[in-house]
N, C-alpha and C positions, 0 to 999 in steps of 0.2 A: 941790591947792588948788582946781582946777576942780570936783572932785567934792564938796568940802566946801561950795562956794558953791551947787551944785545942791541938796544936801541942806538947806541953810539956807533956800533959796528954796522948797522943797517944804513944809517945816514952816511957814513964814510964810504960804504960801497956804492950807494945810490948816487952820491955826488961825483964819484969818479968814473961814471959810465960815459962813454962817448956820445955826444949829441947826434941825433939823426939829422941827415942833410935836409934842410928846409926846401920846400918846393916853392919856386917863384910863381906866384899866381898870374903873372903876365905871360907865362908860358903855357897856360892851360886851355887856351881857346883855339878855335878853328882858323882864325885869321892872324896874320902877322902884322898887327897894327897896335899902336898905343891908343887905347880907348879913352884915356883921360886927357889926351892932348888935343887942343883946338887946331893943331897943325895937321892932324891925320886927315887925309883926303880919301874918302871912300868914293868909288866910281859912281855910286848912285845912292842917294838917301831915300828913305821910305816916302812914297807919295800916297798919303792917306786919302781915302775916299772923301770927296767933298759933295757928294750927291745929297739932295734933300731927302727926308724921309718919304717913302713910297716910290721913289724914282731909281734907287740903287739896284744893281744886279747882285743877287745873293750868290756867294761862292759856296759850293757844296761843302759839307763837313768833311774833315780830314780823316775821321775814323768814326766807327759806330758810336753813337750817343755823345759825340764831341759837342761841346757848347757851340752853338752857331755864332758865326762872326757877325759883326754889326755892318750892315750894308749901306749905311748912310753916315753923313758927317756927325761927329760928336763934339764939335766946337761949341763951347758954352755949357756943356753937360757936366763938367767936373769942377770941383770935387763932388762926388756923390756922397750924400749924407743920409742918415736914417730918416730925417725929417725933411730932406730936400733931394728928391730923386726924380728928375724930369722923365726918365725912362718909363716910370709907372704911369705917366699921363696918357701913354698910347698902348702900352703892353699889358695892362691889367685886364683880366677876363671881361670885365664890364665896359671896357673902353675899345676893345679890338674891332667890334662891328662898326663903330663910328670912325676909328682912325685907319682901319685897313691893315694894321700892324699884326705881327705874329704874336700870338698869345704866350704869356709866360708859362713855362713848363709846369705841369701839375706837381712835380717833385718839389717845387718851391712853396707849395702849400701843404707840406708834410713835415713832420718832426721825427727824427730818428733818435733823439736823445732819450735815454732811459728816464723814467719817472723815479727818482731816487727818494728813499725814505731817510729820515734822520732819527736815529735812536741813540740816546746818550751822547749827542754831539758827534756821531759817526754816520757818514752817508753810506747807504747800501742800496743795492738794486734788489727790490722785492721779488723780481722774476728770477727764480733759481733755475729755470729750465733752459737758459741761454738762447731763447728764441728771439728773433728780430721782431720788434714791435714798432709798427708805423702808426703815427697818430696824424690823422688828417686835421689840418687847422683851417679855420675860416678865412683868416687874413694871411697876407704874405708872411712866411716864416722869416723873421728878421735876421736869421743867419745868412740869408741871401740878399740882403738889401743892397750890397755893393756889387752891382752888375759887372763892373769892369774887373773883378777878380777872376772871372771865367771868360767873359765875352770881351773880345777886342775888336777894334775897328779894322776893317779890311784895308789892306795897303798893297800897292803895286811895288814889289821889291824883287830884284833879281840878285841872286847870290851865286858866286862861282864855286859852289860846293855841290858835288854830285849827291842827289837824294835817291836812295835805294828803297825808300819806304813805299809800299803799295797798300792802299787802303782796301780792306775787305769787309763787306757788309753781309751779315747773315740774311737780312731781309731787304728787298729792293728799295722800300720806302725809307730805309735808314740813312740813305745819302742826304735826303732833305728833311726828314722828320726824326724825332727821338721817340724811342720806346722805353726810356730809362725808368719811367714810373713803374712799368711792369717788370723790368729786368734788374732793378737795382739791388735786389737781395739774391740774385742768382749766385749760386756757389756758397752762400752763407747757410750754416746749419739751421734748419727750421724744425 
């Protein structure tokens, strides 16, 4: 009976608490416009690159090891699926010499997932030393099959928001090339 009284008291107190003021999500952005309305008139909409492959101009990376932007049209490329990815026809290592495209990063041929063991129905990591283990894989790691999760088409867009970001690269080639394969475990206990 004593516990029942405590539970009743808890619910009575909890139900009488004042509600926090809700935040209107329409007030969270940088622009003062209704994004859900067809009536909203932006001064300029994105003009996506329509260049054919091998003819586009590549925009430098925004920051060190940033995924490169796509310098050509992506019309007809989507949706990207595990068994239907037109990007691979030019960007796989065995295709780049013929296509002239940039090769897929070596990181896309690695697996960082721990090799778990199952004991009595419980998964556990057999590596007790907490080291990072990278497993090189022969084929594309299918965790990376959807290119557009990280790589986006270049677009000509002007926004009236001051950008104070300045990219800094530790190595000169980092503007155009990635060294992520060598640096990905930087700062991780080994």
